[in-house]
C-alpha positions as CSV (number, residue, x, y, z in Angstrom):
1,M,37.6,-24.3,14.6
2,A,35.5,-27.5,14.8
3,D,34.3,-29.3,11.7
4,E,30.8,-28.0,12.7
5,P,31.0,-24.3,13.4
6,L,29.3,-22.9,16.4
7,V,27.5,-19.7,15.4
8,L,25.2,-17.2,17.2
9,G,22.6,-15.5,15.0
10,I,20.8,-12.2,15.7
11,E,17.5,-11.3,14.0
12,T,15.8,-7.9,14.4
13,S,14.3,-7.1,11.0
14,C,10.8,-6.4,12.4
15,D,9.2,-6.8,15.8
16,E,10.9,-9.9,17.3
17,T,14.3,-10.0,18.9
18,G,15.5,-13.4,17.9
19,V,18.8,-15.0,19.0
20,G,19.7,-18.5,17.9
21,I,22.7,-20.7,18.3
22,V,23.5,-23.6,16.1
23,R,26.4,-26.1,15.8
24,G,26.6,-26.9,12.1
25,R,23.0,-27.9,11.2
26,T,22.0,-28.7,14.9
27,L,19.8,-26.2,16.7
28,L,21.1,-25.6,20.3
29,A,19.0,-22.5,21.2
30,D,16.3,-20.4,19.9
31,A,15.4,-17.5,22.2
32,I,12.8,-14.9,21.2
33,A,11.5,-11.7,22.8
34,S,8.5,-10.5,20.9
35,S,7.1,-6.9,21.0
36,V,3.9,-7.9,19.2
37,D,1.7,-7.0,22.1
38,E,3.1,-3.4,22.1
39,H,2.0,-3.0,18.5
40,A,-1.5,-4.6,18.8
41,R,-3.2,-1.4,19.8
42,F,-1.9,0.3,16.6
43,G,-3.1,-2.6,14.3
44,G,0.4,-3.1,12.9
45,V,4.1,-2.8,13.6
46,V,5.4,0.7,14.6
47,P,9.1,0.9,13.6
48,E,10.1,3.2,16.5
49,V,8.4,1.0,19.1
50,A,10.1,-2.1,17.6
51,S,13.5,-0.5,17.7
52,R,13.2,0.5,21.3
53,A,12.0,-3.0,22.2
54,H,15.0,-4.6,20.5
55,L,17.3,-2.3,22.5
56,E,15.8,-3.5,25.8
57,A,15.6,-7.1,24.8
58,M,19.0,-7.7,23.1
59,V,21.4,-8.5,25.9
60,P,18.9,-10.5,28.0
61,T,18.0,-12.6,24.9
62,I,21.6,-13.3,24.0
63,E,22.3,-14.3,27.5
64,R,19.3,-16.6,27.6
65,A,20.3,-18.2,24.3
66,L,23.8,-18.9,25.6
67,K,22.5,-20.4,28.8
68,E,19.9,-22.6,26.8
69,A,22.7,-23.8,24.5
70,G,25.0,-24.5,27.3
71,V,27.9,-22.8,25.6
72,S,30.2,-19.8,26.4
73,A,30.3,-16.8,24.2
74,K,34.1,-17.3,23.8
75,D,33.5,-20.7,22.2
76,L,31.6,-19.2,19.3
77,D,33.1,-19.5,15.8
78,G,31.2,-16.5,14.5
79,I,28.4,-14.0,14.9
80,A,25.7,-13.7,12.2
81,V,23.1,-11.0,12.0
82,T,20.3,-10.0,9.6
83,A,21.7,-7.0,7.6
84,G,18.5,-6.7,5.6
85,P,15.9,-6.4,4.3
86,G,13.6,-5.1,7.1
87,L,12.8,-2.0,9.1
88,A,15.9,0.2,9.1
89,G,15.9,1.2,12.7
90,A,15.2,-2.3,13.9
91,L,18.0,-3.7,11.7
92,L,20.5,-1.2,13.0
93,V,20.0,-2.4,16.6
94,G,20.8,-6.0,15.6
95,V,23.8,-5.0,13.5
96,S,25.2,-2.8,16.2
97,A,24.8,-5.5,18.8
98,A,26.4,-8.1,16.5
99,K,29.4,-5.9,15.8
100,A,29.9,-5.2,19.5
101,Y,29.9,-8.9,20.4
102,A,32.0,-9.9,17.4
103,Y,34.6,-7.2,18.2
104,A,34.7,-7.9,21.9
105,L,35.0,-11.7,21.3
106,G,37.5,-11.4,18.4
107,K,35.1,-13.5,16.1
108,P,34.2,-13.1,12.5
109,L,31.0,-11.1,11.7
110,Y,28.5,-12.2,9.0
111,G,25.8,-9.8,7.8
112,V,23.3,-12.1,6.1
113,N,20.1,-11.8,4.1
114,H,16.8,-12.2,5.9
115,L,15.1,-14.1,3.1
116,A,18.0,-16.4,2.5
117,S,17.9,-17.1,6.2
118,H,14.3,-18.2,6.0
119,I,15.3,-20.7,3.4
120,C,18.4,-22.0,5.3
121,V,16.5,-22.6,8.5
122,D,14.9,-25.7,7.0
123,Q,18.3,-27.4,7.3
124,L,18.0,-27.4,11.1
125,E,14.9,-29.7,10.7
126,H,15.3,-31.7,7.5
127,G,19.0,-31.7,6.8
128,A,21.0,-30.2,3.9
129,L,19.0,-28.4,1.3
130,P,19.0,-30.0,-2.1
131,E,20.6,-27.9,-4.8
132,P,18.7,-26.5,-6.5
133,T,15.7,-25.9,-4.2
134,M,12.6,-23.8,-5.0
135,A,11.5,-21.7,-2.0
136,L,8.2,-20.0,-1.4
137,L,8.6,-17.3,1.3
138,V,5.4,-15.9,2.6
139,S,5.3,-13.4,5.5
140,G,3.9,-10.0,6.5
141,G,6.5,-8.2,4.3
142,H,7.3,-10.7,1.6
143,S,5.7,-13.1,-0.9
144,S,8.5,-14.4,-3.0
145,L,9.4,-17.4,-5.2
146,L,13.1,-18.0,-5.1
147,L,15.4,-20.6,-6.8
148,S,18.4,-21.5,-4.6
149,S,21.3,-23.3,-6.2
150,D,23.7,-22.4,-3.3
151,I,22.1,-20.9,-0.2
152,T,25.4,-18.9,0.6
153,S,25.9,-17.4,-2.9
154,D,23.3,-18.1,-5.5
155,V,19.6,-17.3,-4.8
156,R,17.6,-16.2,-7.9
157,P,14.3,-14.3,-7.6
158,M,11.6,-16.0,-9.7
159,G,8.6,-13.9,-8.6
160,A,7.4,-11.6,-5.9
161,T,4.3,-9.6,-4.8
162,I,3.6,-6.5,-6.7
163,D,1.6,-4.9,-3.9
164,D,0.5,-6.3,-0.5
165,A,2.3,-9.3,0.8
166,A,0.1,-12.3,1.8
167,G,0.7,-11.8,5.6
168,E,-0.2,-8.1,5.2
169,A,-3.5,-9.1,3.6
170,F,-4.2,-11.4,6.5
171,D,-3.6,-8.6,8.9
172,K,-5.9,-6.2,7.0
173,I,-8.8,-8.6,6.6
174,A,-8.5,-9.5,10.3
175,R,-8.8,-5.8,11.1
176,V,-11.9,-5.4,8.9
177,L,-13.5,-8.4,10.7
178,N,-12.5,-7.0,14.1
179,L,-10.5,-10.0,14.9
180,G,-7.4,-8.2,16.2
181,F,-3.7,-8.3,15.3
182,P,-1.7,-10.2,14.1
183,G,-4.2,-11.5,11.6
184,G,-2.6,-14.8,10.4
185,P,-3.2,-17.0,13.4
186,V,-6.7,-15.8,14.2
187,I,-8.0,-16.1,10.6
188,D,-6.5,-19.6,10.4
189,R,-8.4,-20.5,13.6
190,Y,-11.8,-19.1,12.4
191,A,-11.3,-20.6,8.9
192,K,-11.2,-24.1,10.3
193,E,-14.8,-23.7,11.3
194,G,-15.9,-22.1,8.0
195,D,-16.6,-23.1,4.4
196,P,-13.8,-22.2,2.0
197,R,-16.3,-22.5,-1.0
198,A,-18.9,-20.2,0.6
199,I,-17.7,-17.0,-1.2
200,A,-16.0,-16.9,-4.6
201,F,-13.2,-14.3,-3.9
202,P,-10.9,-13.4,-6.8
203,R,-7.5,-15.1,-7.4
204,G,-5.0,-12.3,-8.4
205,L,-2.7,-12.6,-11.3
206,T,-3.9,-16.0,-12.5
207,G,-4.9,-15.1,-16.0
208,P,-3.2,-16.5,-19.1
209,R,-1.4,-13.2,-19.7
210,D,-0.5,-12.4,-16.1
211,P,3.1,-12.9,-14.8
212,A,3.5,-16.6,-14.1
213,Y,5.2,-16.3,-10.8
214,D,4.3,-12.8,-9.4
215,F,1.6,-12.3,-6.7
216,S,-1.0,-9.7,-6.0
217,F,-3.3,-9.6,-3.0
218,S,-4.4,-6.0,-3.0
219,G,-7.4,-6.8,-5.2
220,L,-8.4,-9.7,-3.1
221,K,-8.1,-7.6,0.1
222,T,-10.3,-4.9,-1.5
223,A,-12.9,-7.5,-2.7
224,V,-13.2,-9.0,0.7
225,A,-13.5,-5.7,2.5
226,R,-16.2,-4.5,0.1
227,W,-18.1,-7.8,0.5
228,I,-18.1,-7.3,4.3
229,E,-19.1,-3.7,4.0
230,A,-22.1,-4.6,1.7
231,K,-23.3,-7.1,4.3
232,R,-23.1,-4.6,7.1
233,A,-24.8,-1.9,5.0
234,A,-27.7,-4.2,4.4
235,G,-28.0,-4.9,8.1
236,E,-27.0,-8.5,7.7
237,D,-24.7,-10.5,9.9
238,V,-21.2,-11.1,8.5
239,P,-20.5,-14.9,8.5
240,V,-17.0,-14.4,9.9
241,R,-15.9,-18.0,9.7
242,D,-17.0,-18.4,6.0
243,V,-15.3,-15.1,5.1
244,A,-12.1,-16.2,6.8
245,A,-12.1,-19.6,5.2
246,S,-12.9,-18.2,1.7
247,F,-10.3,-15.5,1.9
248,Q,-7.7,-17.9,3.2
249,E,-8.5,-20.3,0.4
250,A,-8.0,-17.6,-2.2
251,V,-4.6,-16.8,-0.8
252,V,-3.2,-20.3,-0.4
253,D,-4.7,-21.4,-3.7
254,V,-2.6,-18.9,-5.6
255,L,0.5,-19.4,-3.6
256,T,0.6,-23.1,-4.0
257,R,-0.5,-23.1,-7.6
258,K,2.3,-20.7,-8.6
259,A,5.0,-22.5,-6.5
260,V,4.2,-25.9,-8.0
261,R,4.2,-24.3,-11.5
262,A,7.6,-22.8,-10.9
263,C,9.0,-26.2,-9.8
264,R,7.7,-27.9,-12.9
265,D,8.9,-25.2,-15.3
266,E,12.4,-25.2,-13.7
267,G,12.6,-29.0,-13.4
268,V,13.1,-28.7,-9.6
269,D,11.7,-31.6,-7.5
270,H,11.9,-29.9,-4.0
271,L,9.8,-27.1,-2.7
272,M,10.6,-25.4,0.6
273,I,8.0,-23.0,2.2
274,G,9.1,-20.5,4.8
275,G,8.1,-17.2,6.4
276,G,5.4,-16.5,9.0
277,V,2.5,-17.5,6.7
278,A,4.0,-20.9,6.3
279,A,2.7,-21.6,9.8
280,N,-0.8,-21.5,8.2
281,S,-2.4,-24.9,8.5
282,R,-4.4,-24.7,5.2
283,L,-1.3,-23.6,3.3
284,R,0.5,-26.7,4.6
285,V,-2.2,-29.1,3.7
286,L,-2.9,-27.7,0.2
287,A,0.8,-27.5,-0.6
288,Q,1.3,-31.1,0.4
289,E,-1.6,-32.3,-1.7
290,R,-0.4,-30.4,-4.8
291,C,3.2,-31.4,-4.4
292,E,2.3,-35.0,-4.0
293,A,0.3,-34.8,-7.2
294,A,3.2,-33.2,-9.1
295,G,5.9,-35.6,-7.7
296,I,7.5,-32.7,-5.7
297,R,9.0,-33.2,-2.2
298,L,7.7,-30.6,0.2
299,R,9.8,-29.2,3.0
300,V,8.2,-27.0,5.6
301,P,9.9,-26.2,9.0
302,R,7.8,-26.5,12.1
303,P,5.8,-23.3,12.8
304,K,8.2,-21.8,15.3
305,L,11.0,-21.8,12.8
306,C,8.8,-20.3,10.1
307,T,8.3,-17.0,11.9
308,D,11.2,-14.6,12.3
309,N,13.9,-16.1,14.6
310,G,17.6,-16.0,15.4
311,A,18.0,-19.7,14.6
312,M,17.5,-19.1,10.9
313,V,20.2,-16.4,10.9
314,A,22.6,-18.7,12.8
315,A,21.9,-21.5,10.4
316,L,22.9,-19.3,7.4
317,G,25.9,-18.0,9.3
318,A,27.1,-21.5,10.1
319,E,26.8,-22.4,6.4
320,M,28.8,-19.3,5.5
321,V,31.6,-20.4,8.0
322,A,31.5,-24.0,6.8
323,R,31.8,-23.0,3.2
324,G,34.6,-20.5,3.8
325,R,32.6,-17.4,2.7
326,A,34.1,-14.0,3.4
327,A,33.2,-12.4,6.7
328,S,31.8,-8.8,6.8
329,D,33.9,-5.7,7.5
330,W,33.5,-3.6,10.6
331,D,31.7,-1.0,8.6
332,L,28.8,-3.4,7.9
333,S,25.6,-1.4,7.9
334,A,21.9,-2.2,7.7
335,D,20.2,-2.2,4.3
336,S,16.4,-2.1,4.6
337,S,16.1,-3.1,0.9
338,L,18.9,-5.6,0.6
339,P,18.2,-7.7,-2.5
340,V,17.9,-11.5,-2.0
341,T,20.7,-12.0,-4.6
342,D,23.0,-10.6,-1.9
343,T,22.8,-13.6,0.4
344,H,25.3,-12.0,2.7
345,V,27.5,-8.8,2.8
346,P,31.1,-9.9,2.5
347,G,34.0,-7.6,3.4
348,R,35.4,-5.6,0.4
349,S,38.9,-6.6,1.1
350,H,38.5,-10.3,1.6
351,D,38.0,-13.2,-0.8
352,H,36.4,-16.5,-0.1
353,G,39.6,-18.0,1.4
354,H,40.4,-15.2,3.8
355,G,37.2,-14.0,5.3
356,H,38.5,-13.9,8.9
357,D,41.5,-11.6,8.5
358,H,39.7,-8.6,10.1
359,V,39.4,-10.5,13.4
360,H,43.0,-11.2,14.1
361,E,44.0,-7.9,15.7
362,V,41.2,-7.8,18.2
363,S,41.4,-11.4,19.0
364,K,44.8,-10.8,20.6
365,G,43.2,-8.6,23.3
366,N,39.9,-10.2,24.0
367,L,37.5,-7.7,25.5
368,Y,34.8,-10.1,26.6
369,S,35.2,-12.1,29.8
């Protein structure tokens, strides 16, 4: 095995089939097949539709990634796959594919955590993560503050959303404004032409007795929806751009305020922001301003690496290989509620030094040509 492991990663936790290939911390390929258009008419992701789309896209996306990277499948040092959290059916498609490829190739299999992967992907752009690093992960399914001392084995939850995730709130408000799905990009676009101070929407869980690091966006979502309904009931035009800007400001204000506070309280001087909402332009600007004021270095991957992708899974898989973490057993299964403290799912019969034992038998008779 080379000093820098060559790893293929498969991501199918939601509606995007992502396949990435990395060599160490260098990105070689990032192929994605999205089923977002198939969900648009439903106003949200339909699990069964997502699972079927993954089935159709899996093999072509893997082949596209291998071609883009200019490598052969037999040259891989490992296969990594998102084992959770996520939609159970969607995860099962990815896990099954990863097991098939790993078995056929005689390569170690690594079931890794979706959230830890979102943190690790930043290494592909900004180099090794400082230890410790505070991470703010914001997406359609998650709003979490995590402290990572070792991305392969030690990720500690500091806070999380107690109701709607930030990305979910973006989708719901976009639907109320009749802007379509997904809501994040379109609200970001309209907000650029609006006044973020036009409407004083509430900031959830920011009182002196509220949990310091937890998030709540349900009350904000309801307040915005009622404000819009009141305007319409009065026969008045809804100032869509001002609503988008004021709503967006309420979300990113709370996210950045709590993230910076967590860094200060824990004595951590690096903040990493990931997840689909990390592509939001206002979140990036406000986070940069507040981090600079607090003497904190901000790390945010480029937008394409913030959304779900296979590169992030491959990045964490490569780190697992490089640090000698145990590979997963062949009975690896999907866990829709896999806790972030389980950065990966190691085999029960292997310790850190012998994670590849389960591969030896099949590697003698390679099934993949």
